[in-house]
C-alpha positions as CSV (number, residue, x, y, z in Angstrom):
1,M,157.0,131.3,165.1
2,R,157.2,135.0,165.2
3,V,153.6,135.9,163.6
4,R,152.0,133.5,166.2
5,R,153.9,134.8,169.3
6,G,153.4,138.3,168.2
7,L,149.5,137.8,168.1
8,A,149.4,136.1,171.4
9,A,151.4,138.8,173.1
10,M,149.2,141.4,171.7
11,A,145.9,139.7,172.7
12,I,147.3,138.9,176.1
13,A,148.4,142.4,176.9
14,A,145.0,143.7,175.9
15,I,142.9,141.5,178.2
16,A,145.4,141.3,181.1
17,I,145.9,144.9,181.7
18,P,142.9,147.3,182.0
19,A,143.5,150.6,180.4
20,A,142.9,153.8,182.2
21,R,139.4,155.1,182.1
22,A,138.7,157.9,179.5
23,A,137.6,161.1,181.1
24,H,134.6,162.0,179.1
25,P,130.9,161.1,179.0
26,P,129.9,157.9,177.1
27,T,130.1,158.3,173.3
28,P,126.5,157.1,171.8
29,L,127.5,154.2,169.5
30,N,125.6,152.6,166.7
31,L,125.8,149.2,164.8
32,P,125.2,149.6,161.0
33,A,122.0,147.9,160.0
34,P,122.2,144.4,158.2
35,S,122.3,144.6,154.5
36,V,119.2,142.6,154.2
37,A,116.0,144.0,155.6
38,T,114.5,140.9,157.2
39,P,113.7,140.1,161.0
40,I,116.6,138.3,162.7
41,G,116.7,136.8,166.3
42,V,119.3,135.9,168.8
43,R,119.5,133.4,171.5
44,S,122.2,132.5,174.2
45,L,122.7,128.9,175.1
46,W,124.8,127.3,177.9
47,W,126.1,123.9,176.9
48,I,128.3,121.7,179.1
49,D,130.5,119.2,177.2
50,R,130.6,116.5,179.9
51,S,133.0,114.1,177.9
52,R,135.8,116.7,178.4
53,A,137.7,118.3,181.1
54,D,138.4,122.1,180.4
55,P,142.1,122.3,179.6
56,F,142.3,125.6,181.2
57,V,140.7,124.6,184.4
58,P,141.1,120.8,184.5
59,R,138.8,120.3,187.6
60,S,135.8,121.6,185.5
61,R,133.9,120.1,182.6
62,R,134.2,122.3,179.4
63,E,131.4,124.7,179.5
64,L,130.5,127.1,176.6
65,M,128.1,130.1,176.0
66,V,127.2,129.9,172.3
67,T,125.1,132.8,170.7
68,L,122.8,131.8,167.9
69,W,121.8,134.4,165.4
70,Y,119.1,133.3,163.0
71,P,116.4,134.5,160.6
72,A,113.2,135.2,162.6
73,A,109.5,135.0,161.8
74,R,107.7,138.3,161.2
75,G,105.8,139.5,164.2
76,P,104.8,142.6,166.4
77,A,107.6,144.8,167.1
78,Q,109.9,143.8,170.2
79,P,112.6,145.4,172.0
80,L,115.9,144.7,170.5
81,A,118.7,142.8,172.1
82,R,121.6,144.1,174.0
83,Y,124.9,144.2,172.4
84,M,126.5,142.7,175.6
85,P,125.0,141.5,178.9
86,P,125.6,144.6,181.3
87,A,128.4,142.8,183.4
88,V,130.3,141.9,180.1
89,A,130.0,145.3,178.6
90,G,131.3,146.7,182.0
91,R,134.2,144.4,181.7
92,F,134.8,145.3,178.1
93,E,134.5,149.1,179.0
94,Q,137.2,148.5,181.8
95,V,139.6,146.6,179.5
96,E,139.4,149.2,176.8
97,G,139.3,152.2,178.9
98,A,136.1,153.5,177.9
99,F,133.6,155.7,180.0
100,D,131.2,153.6,182.1
101,G,128.1,153.1,180.1
102,T,129.6,153.2,176.6
103,F,128.8,149.7,175.6
104,K,126.0,148.9,178.1
105,A,123.4,150.9,176.3
106,L,124.3,149.7,172.7
107,R,121.5,147.5,171.0
108,T,121.7,145.1,168.2
109,H,119.1,144.7,165.4
110,A,118.0,141.4,166.5
111,V,115.1,140.3,169.0
112,A,116.0,138.0,171.7
113,N,114.5,134.5,171.4
114,A,112.3,135.5,168.5
115,P,110.5,132.6,166.8
116,V,112.7,131.1,164.1
117,A,111.5,131.7,160.4
118,D,110.0,128.8,158.5
119,G,112.1,126.4,156.5
120,K,115.4,124.9,157.0
121,H,118.4,127.2,157.4
122,A,122.1,126.3,156.6
123,I,124.5,126.5,159.6
124,L,127.6,128.6,160.2
125,V,129.8,128.2,163.2
126,F,132.1,131.2,164.2
127,S,135.3,131.4,166.4
128,P,136.7,134.7,167.4
129,A,140.2,136.2,167.8
130,F,142.3,135.4,170.8
131,G,140.7,137.1,173.9
132,F,137.5,138.2,172.1
133,S,134.0,137.2,172.5
134,G,131.6,136.6,169.5
135,A,129.6,139.9,170.5
136,L,132.6,141.8,169.0
137,Y,131.6,140.6,165.6
138,T,127.8,141.4,165.6
139,T,127.9,143.6,162.6
140,L,129.0,140.6,160.5
141,L,127.1,137.8,162.3
142,E,123.7,139.5,162.3
143,D,124.1,140.2,158.7
144,L,124.7,136.7,157.9
145,A,121.5,135.7,159.8
146,A,119.6,138.3,157.9
147,R,120.8,136.4,154.8
148,G,119.2,133.3,155.9
149,Y,121.9,131.4,158.0
150,V,121.9,130.2,161.6
151,V,125.2,131.3,162.9
152,A,126.5,129.7,166.1
153,S,129.0,132.0,167.6
154,I,131.3,130.5,170.2
155,D,132.7,132.4,173.3
156,P,136.1,130.9,174.2
157,T,135.7,130.3,177.9
158,H,138.8,131.2,180.2
159,E,140.4,132.8,177.1
160,A,137.9,135.7,176.2
161,F,138.1,138.8,178.3
162,V,135.1,137.6,180.1
163,V,132.3,135.1,179.6
164,Q,129.0,135.4,181.4
165,F,127.0,132.2,182.4
166,P,123.6,131.8,183.9
167,G,123.3,133.2,187.4
168,A,125.5,136.3,186.4
169,R,128.6,133.9,186.9
170,L,131.4,135.6,185.2
171,E,134.5,133.5,183.9
172,K,137.6,135.5,183.2
173,P,140.8,134.5,181.4
174,C,142.6,131.6,183.0
175,F,145.8,130.7,181.3
176,R,149.6,131.2,181.4
177,D,151.5,132.7,178.5
178,S,153.9,130.0,177.1
179,P,155.2,128.8,173.8
180,D,152.3,126.4,173.2
181,L,149.6,128.7,174.4
182,L,148.1,129.2,170.8
183,D,148.5,125.4,170.0
184,K,146.6,124.7,173.2
185,S,143.8,127.3,172.4
186,L,143.6,125.9,168.8
187,S,143.0,122.2,170.0
188,V,140.4,123.4,172.4
189,R,138.6,125.5,169.7
190,I,138.5,122.6,167.4
191,A,136.8,120.3,169.9
192,D,134.4,123.3,171.0
193,A,133.4,123.5,167.3
194,R,132.6,119.9,166.8
195,F,130.9,119.8,170.1
196,V,128.7,122.8,169.2
197,L,127.6,121.1,165.9
198,N,126.6,118.1,167.8
199,R,124.3,120.0,170.2
200,L,122.9,121.8,167.2
201,A,122.0,118.4,165.8
202,R,120.0,117.9,169.1
203,L,118.1,121.2,168.6
204,Q,116.9,119.9,165.1
205,H,114.7,117.4,167.0
206,R,113.1,119.6,169.7
207,G,112.3,123.0,171.0
208,Q,112.4,126.3,169.1
209,F,114.8,125.2,166.3
210,A,113.1,121.7,165.7
211,G,113.0,121.0,162.0
212,R,114.8,124.5,161.1
213,L,118.3,123.4,160.8
214,D,119.9,122.0,157.7
215,L,122.6,119.8,159.1
216,T,123.7,118.9,155.5
217,R,124.8,122.5,154.9
218,V,127.4,123.6,157.5
219,G,130.4,126.1,157.1
220,I,132.9,127.4,159.7
221,F,134.8,130.8,159.7
222,G,136.8,132.8,162.2
223,H,138.9,135.7,162.8
224,S,142.8,135.4,163.6
225,I,143.2,132.2,165.6
226,G,139.6,131.5,164.9
227,G,140.5,131.5,161.3
228,A,143.1,128.9,161.9
229,T,140.5,127.0,163.8
230,A,138.1,127.2,161.0
231,V,140.5,125.5,158.5
232,N,141.7,122.9,160.9
233,V,138.2,121.8,161.6
234,L,137.8,120.9,157.9
235,L,140.7,118.4,158.5
236,A,138.9,117.0,161.7
237,D,135.3,116.7,160.8
238,R,133.8,116.1,157.3
239,R,130.3,117.4,158.4
240,F,131.7,121.1,157.8
241,R,131.7,121.9,153.8
242,A,133.7,125.0,153.6
243,A,135.8,127.6,155.8
244,I,136.9,131.0,155.7
245,D,140.0,132.4,157.6
246,L,139.7,136.0,158.3
247,D,143.4,137.1,158.7
248,G,144.6,134.3,160.8
249,S,148.0,132.9,160.7
250,I,147.9,128.9,160.2
251,L,149.1,126.5,162.9
252,G,148.0,123.0,164.1
253,P,147.4,119.7,162.4
254,V,146.4,121.3,159.1
255,T,150.0,122.5,158.4
256,G,151.3,120.8,155.5
257,Q,148.4,118.4,155.0
258,P,146.1,118.4,151.9
259,V,142.5,120.1,152.5
260,D,139.9,118.8,150.1
261,R,137.1,121.2,150.7
262,P,136.6,124.9,149.8
263,V,138.6,127.6,151.8
264,M,138.9,131.2,151.4
265,L,141.6,133.4,152.8
266,V,140.8,136.9,153.6
267,T,143.8,139.0,154.6
268,S,144.7,142.5,155.7
269,R,147.2,144.4,153.7
270,R,150.6,142.5,153.2
271,A,149.5,139.8,155.6
272,Y,149.8,137.0,153.0
273,A,153.2,138.1,151.7
274,E,154.6,138.4,155.2
275,D,153.1,135.1,156.5
276,P,154.7,131.9,155.3
277,T,152.1,129.8,157.3
278,L,149.4,131.2,154.9
279,Q,151.5,130.3,151.9
280,R,152.1,126.7,152.9
281,L,148.5,126.2,153.6
282,W,147.6,127.8,150.1
283,A,149.9,125.2,148.5
284,H,148.1,122.4,150.1
285,L,144.6,123.4,149.3
286,K,143.1,120.7,146.8
287,A,139.5,122.0,146.2
288,S,138.3,125.4,145.4
289,R,140.4,128.1,147.0
290,I,140.3,131.9,147.0
291,R,142.5,134.5,148.2
292,I,141.4,138.0,148.9
293,V,143.1,141.0,150.4
294,V,141.1,143.8,151.7
295,A,143.1,146.8,150.7
296,G,144.1,149.1,153.4
297,A,142.7,146.8,156.2
298,G,144.2,146.2,159.7
299,H,144.1,143.0,161.6
300,Y,141.0,144.2,163.5
301,T,139.1,145.6,160.3
302,F,137.2,142.3,160.4
303,S,135.7,143.0,164.1
304,D,133.4,145.6,165.4
305,L,136.3,147.7,166.6
306,A,136.6,149.0,163.0
307,V,132.9,150.3,163.3
308,F,133.3,151.8,166.8
309,R,136.5,153.5,166.5
310,P,135.7,156.3,164.1
311,Q,132.6,157.1,166.3
312,F,134.6,158.3,169.2
313,G,136.1,160.9,167.1
314,A,139.1,162.5,169.1
315,S,137.9,160.7,172.4
316,V,139.1,157.1,171.3
317,P,139.5,155.0,174.5
318,P,143.0,154.1,175.3
319,G,142.5,150.4,174.7
320,L,141.5,151.1,171.1
321,Q,144.0,153.7,170.2
322,Y,146.6,151.2,169.1
323,D,144.4,148.4,167.4
324,S,144.8,148.3,163.8
325,T,141.4,148.8,162.3
326,G,142.6,150.1,158.8
327,R,143.2,153.3,156.8
328,F,139.5,153.7,155.4
329,P,136.2,154.3,157.1
330,P,134.1,151.4,158.0
331,E,131.6,152.0,155.2
332,R,134.4,151.1,152.7
333,Y,135.3,147.9,154.4
334,L,132.1,146.6,156.1
335,P,129.7,146.0,153.0
336,A,132.5,144.5,151.1
337,V,133.5,141.9,153.9
338,R,129.9,141.2,154.7
339,S,129.1,140.6,150.8
340,L,132.2,138.4,150.4
341,V,131.6,136.1,153.4
342,G,128.0,135.8,152.3
343,A,128.9,135.1,148.8
344,F,131.4,132.4,149.7
345,F,129.1,130.5,152.0
346,D,126.2,130.8,149.4
347,R,128.5,129.2,146.8
348,Y,130.0,126.5,148.7
349,V,127.5,125.7,151.6
350,R,124.1,126.5,149.9
351,D,125.4,125.6,146.4
352,R,124.1,128.9,144.9
353,A,125.5,131.2,142.3
354,A,127.9,133.9,143.6
355,A,129.6,135.9,140.8
356,M,131.2,138.2,142.8
357,L,133.7,135.7,143.9
358,Q,135.2,135.8,140.5
359,R,135.7,139.5,140.4
360,P,134.9,141.1,143.7
361,S,136.6,144.3,143.0
362,R,133.9,145.1,140.4
363,S,131.4,145.4,143.1
364,F,133.8,146.6,146.0
365,P,137.1,148.1,144.9
366,V,138.7,147.6,148.3
367,L,138.7,143.8,147.6
368,R,141.5,142.4,145.4
369,R,141.5,138.8,144.3
370,F,145.4,137.6,143.9
């Protein structure tokens, strides 16, 4: 399928061929603050699924680094967590052709390993685009944490540009381009998401998150192939109540099969009209279904690249120059996408009213329901 192969080729090129380094000092970058002013925490977890061999490296068990973003208890001021571990930031700078130090100095709005806020919190699982790590969606993920969700972001080992494990071990991409690459990636990601929810269930009984997770209220979302993963997981596991696909073509077992839980498709301009996989999925959605186009958006509008690119001004790193991040500044897109994702999960995971889902353009003209 042309849509699927085009996305795979673009992603493979991005992570396989490091761009030339920009010949200018690091540009000071900033992350927009969450839309809700409440403390948030972040914690990285190393989990091994001993029941599975890693399809990309069959001699090893499947290992994952999972980042939890969550509402934190109020306490004394603490240093904010890094955007990426230094070695990961260095690799990303190399891949994108950014000056050394550009991403290493960047901080989030979360405190590492902060105490979890009281109460039981609904859970969201996130799957990134092909070749990406979850860190590249920090602006969205930490906003959801500020809204009261525990968000489990999965770094796809041996597919992301790099994943750092304890002991400073780095795992780089380990796959061959082939006609079935995206299908293979999808099946791995579906299993990863189900495994992560299993491990979250263990956290509910001991440690920092004991008694803080509402395992009856779970949603899943993702970008690009991560969005296809989210919809397929609904078919594979009934513990997940609802899914959002952020600009992802649909492949896998869900193709042509009925889906009986709520789904929202959020697309860049013209994506739905040009992608028959999304049209087929829409016809088979049997529960609440929502289609939103983000006017003027590009495929990477849904990642932090859309936030970073304007901050570089005329000195955009080579690797970012051709990524489609949309025609408008991030302040037009980011509040709209954050509010839309939060409203959908509020309605279909937490069973709360979410009026903006009916007429999102009243609050954000860039969003159009169709």
